[in-house]
C-alpha positions as a Markdown table, in Angstrom:
| # | Residue | x | y | z |
|---|---|---|---|---|
| 1 | Met | -20.9 | 16.4 | -7.6 |
| 2 | Arg | -21.5 | 18.8 | -4.7 |
| 3 | Glu | -19.8 | 20.1 | -1.6 |
| 4 | Ser | -18.9 | 17.2 | 0.8 |
| 5 | Gly | -18.8 | 17.2 | 4.5 |
| 6 | Ile | -15.7 | 15.1 | 4.3 |
| 7 | Gln | -13.6 | 17.2 | 2.0 |
| 8 | Gly | -14.0 | 19.5 | -1.0 |
| 9 | Leu | -16.4 | 18.1 | -3.7 |
| 10 | Gly | -17.9 | 14.7 | -3.3 |
| 11 | Ala | -19.8 | 12.2 | -5.4 |
| 12 | Phe | -23.3 | 11.4 | -4.3 |
| 13 | Ala | -25.8 | 8.7 | -5.3 |
| 14 | Arg | -28.6 | 10.1 | -7.5 |
| 15 | Gln | -30.8 | 7.0 | -6.9 |
| 16 | Asp | -30.7 | 4.0 | -4.6 |
| 17 | Ile | -27.7 | 1.8 | -5.6 |
| 18 | Pro | -27.8 | -2.0 | -4.9 |
| 19 | Lys | -24.8 | -3.7 | -3.3 |
| 20 | Gly | -22.4 | -5.1 | -5.9 |
| 21 | Thr | -23.1 | -2.4 | -8.5 |
| 22 | Arg | -20.1 | -1.4 | -10.7 |
| 23 | Leu | -20.4 | 2.3 | -10.6 |
| 24 | Ile | -17.6 | 3.9 | -12.5 |
| 25 | Glu | -14.1 | 3.4 | -13.9 |
| 26 | Tyr | -11.4 | 5.6 | -12.3 |
| 27 | Thr | -9.8 | 7.2 | -15.3 |
| 28 | Gly | -6.9 | 9.5 | -15.9 |
| 29 | Glu | -3.5 | 9.7 | -17.5 |
| 30 | Lys | -1.4 | 6.5 | -17.0 |
| 31 | Ile | 2.1 | 7.7 | -15.8 |
| 32 | Ser | 5.3 | 6.1 | -14.4 |
| 33 | Tyr | 6.4 | 6.5 | -10.8 |
| 34 | Val | 9.2 | 8.7 | -12.1 |
| 35 | Glu | 6.7 | 11.0 | -13.8 |
| 36 | Ser | 4.6 | 11.1 | -10.7 |
| 37 | Asp | 7.6 | 12.2 | -8.6 |
| 38 | Arg | 8.4 | 14.8 | -11.1 |
| 39 | Arg | 4.9 | 16.2 | -11.2 |
| 40 | Tyr | 4.3 | 16.0 | -7.4 |
| 41 | Pro | 7.5 | 16.4 | -5.4 |
| 42 | Asp | 7.1 | 15.4 | -1.8 |
| 43 | Glu | 6.5 | 18.9 | -0.3 |
| 44 | Arg | 5.1 | 18.8 | 3.2 |
| 45 | Asp | 3.8 | 22.4 | 2.8 |
| 46 | Ser | 1.2 | 21.3 | 0.2 |
| 47 | Arg | -1.7 | 19.0 | 0.3 |
| 48 | His | -1.2 | 15.3 | -0.6 |
| 49 | His | -2.3 | 14.2 | -4.0 |
| 50 | Thr | -5.5 | 12.2 | -3.8 |
| 51 | Phe | -6.0 | 12.1 | -7.5 |
| 52 | Leu | -3.1 | 9.6 | -7.9 |
| 53 | Phe | -4.1 | 5.9 | -7.9 |
| 54 | Thr | -1.6 | 3.1 | -8.0 |
| 55 | Leu | -2.4 | 0.7 | -10.8 |
| 56 | Asn | 0.5 | -1.7 | -10.4 |
| 57 | Ser | 4.2 | -1.7 | -9.7 |
| 58 | Lys | 4.9 | 0.2 | -13.0 |
| 59 | Trp | 2.0 | 2.6 | -13.5 |
| 60 | Ile | 0.0 | 5.2 | -11.6 |
| 61 | Val | -3.3 | 6.8 | -12.8 |
| 62 | Asp | -3.3 | 10.6 | -12.5 |
| 63 | Ala | -6.9 | 11.7 | -12.5 |
| 64 | Ala | -5.9 | 15.4 | -12.5 |
| 65 | Phe | -5.2 | 14.8 | -16.2 |
| 66 | Asp | -8.0 | 13.2 | -18.3 |
| 67 | Gly | -9.8 | 12.1 | -15.1 |
| 68 | Asn | -13.6 | 11.7 | -14.6 |
| 69 | Asp | -16.0 | 12.1 | -11.7 |
| 70 | Ala | -14.6 | 9.1 | -9.9 |
| 71 | Arg | -11.8 | 11.4 | -8.7 |
| 72 | Phe | -14.3 | 13.1 | -6.5 |
| 73 | Ile | -15.2 | 10.0 | -4.5 |
| 74 | Asn | -13.8 | 10.7 | -1.0 |
| 75 | His | -12.2 | 8.5 | 1.5 |
| 76 | Ser | -14.0 | 6.9 | 4.5 |
| 77 | Cys | -12.9 | 4.5 | 7.1 |
| 78 | Asn | -16.4 | 3.0 | 6.9 |
| 79 | Pro | -16.9 | 3.1 | 3.1 |
| 80 | Asn | -19.9 | 2.1 | 1.0 |
| 81 | Cys | -17.7 | 1.4 | -2.1 |
| 82 | Asp | -14.5 | -0.4 | -2.9 |
| 83 | Ala | -11.9 | 0.1 | -5.6 |
| 84 | Tyr | -10.5 | -2.9 | -7.5 |
| 85 | Ile | -8.3 | -3.5 | -10.5 |
| 86 | Glu | -9.3 | -5.7 | -13.3 |
| 87 | Arg | -7.3 | -6.1 | -16.5 |
| 88 | Gly | -5.6 | -2.8 | -16.1 |
| 89 | His | -8.7 | -0.8 | -15.3 |
| 90 | Ile | -9.7 | 0.6 | -11.9 |
| 91 | Trp | -13.3 | 0.1 | -11.0 |
| 92 | Ile | -15.4 | 1.5 | -8.2 |
| 93 | Glu | -18.2 | -0.8 | -6.9 |
| 94 | Ser | -20.7 | -0.5 | -4.2 |
| 95 | Ile | -20.1 | -2.9 | -1.2 |
| 96 | Ala | -23.4 | -2.0 | 0.5 |
| 97 | Arg | -26.8 | -0.7 | -0.5 |
| 98 | Ile | -26.4 | 3.0 | -1.0 |
| 99 | Pro | -29.5 | 5.2 | -0.6 |
| 100 | Ala | -30.2 | 8.1 | -2.9 |
| 101 | Gly | -28.4 | 11.2 | -1.7 |
| 102 | Ala | -25.7 | 9.4 | 0.2 |
| 103 | Glu | -22.0 | 10.3 | -0.5 |
| 104 | Leu | -20.0 | 7.6 | -2.3 |
| 105 | Thr | -16.8 | 6.7 | -0.4 |
| 106 | Tyr | -14.1 | 4.1 | -0.5 |
| 107 | Asp | -11.1 | 3.5 | 1.8 |
| 108 | Tyr | -8.0 | 5.0 | 0.1 |
| 109 | Gln | -5.7 | 2.8 | 2.2 |
| 110 | Tyr | -2.5 | 4.7 | 1.4 |
| 111 | Glu | 0.5 | 2.4 | 2.0 |
| 112 | Phe | 1.8 | 2.5 | 5.6 |
| 113 | Leu | 5.6 | 3.1 | 5.6 |
| 114 | Asp | 7.6 | 2.1 | 8.7 |
| 115 | Glu | 9.4 | 5.5 | 8.6 |
| 116 | Tyr | 6.1 | 7.4 | 9.0 |
| 117 | Thr | 6.1 | 9.7 | 12.1 |
| 118 | Asp | 3.0 | 11.0 | 13.8 |
| 119 | Glu | 3.5 | 14.2 | 11.8 |
| 120 | Asp | 3.4 | 12.2 | 8.6 |
| 121 | Leu | 0.1 | 10.5 | 9.6 |
| 122 | Ala | -1.3 | 13.9 | 10.6 |
| 123 | Phe | -0.5 | 15.1 | 7.1 |
| 124 | Tyr | -2.8 | 12.3 | 5.8 |
| 125 | Ala | -5.5 | 13.1 | 8.3 |
| 126 | Cys | -9.0 | 11.6 | 7.7 |
| 127 | His | -12.1 | 13.8 | 8.1 |
| 128 | Cys | -14.7 | 11.1 | 7.3 |
| 129 | Gly | -16.3 | 11.3 | 10.8 |
| 130 | Ala | -17.3 | 7.6 | 10.6 |
| 131 | Pro | -17.6 | 5.5 | 13.8 |
| 132 | Gly | -14.2 | 3.9 | 14.3 |
| 133 | Cys | -12.4 | 6.4 | 12.1 |
| 134 | Arg | -8.7 | 5.6 | 12.3 |
| 135 | Gly | -7.8 | 9.3 | 11.9 |
| 136 | Thr | -5.7 | 8.9 | 8.8 |
| 137 | Ile | -6.3 | 7.8 | 5.2 |
| 138 | Val | -3.2 | 5.6 | 5.5 |
| 139 | Glu | -3.9 | 1.9 | 5.9 |
| 140 | Pro | -3.5 | 0.4 | 9.4 |
| 141 | Lys | 0.0 | -0.6 | 10.3 |
| 142 | Lys | 0.5 | -4.3 | 9.7 |
| 143 | Thr | 1.5 | -6.2 | 12.8 |
| 144 | Arg | 3.3 | -9.5 | 12.8 |
| 145 | Arg | 1.9 | -12.3 | 14.8 |
| 146 | Lys | 4.0 | -13.8 | 17.5 |
| 147 | Arg | 4.6 | -17.5 | 17.2 |
C-alpha cells in the first residue's frame, strides 16, 4: 500500500502479475442493508463509502470492519482487475498482465439510479485519469434499444 494518484492509498503490484491471476479475497464484516444504512446514513456532506461491497440482495461486505488490503484497490474506468463473486466470497482477479509497480484497479460500477442528478454523479466523481474516463464511479446508464 502506498499513496495513489487516483485517491488516498492504493494497492500496487510487487511483481509482474499474469492475466487471470486470482489476487485477493475482498473481506470484511457481512452486514444487512438495514445495518449499512444505520452505519452510513446518506449524508451528502460526507464522502461516499467505497469500503462497502454488495455481495447479494441480502448482504453487504463492510471492509471498514475486519477488512484486508483489498479495500485499498481503487476504481478505474480502464481497470486491470475485476471483482467477482463465487460461493459467497468476493475475489479480485487480474484481467490483463500487470507490470510490477502498477496500481491495481477495478471498475466499482456503482448502480445507476434513474433519480440521479448531475450533482449526484459529481458526488461519485472518478479521478482515475484513464483514457475514456466516464467521470464517475457509477456504472453507465443502461439504455433501451428501440425496436
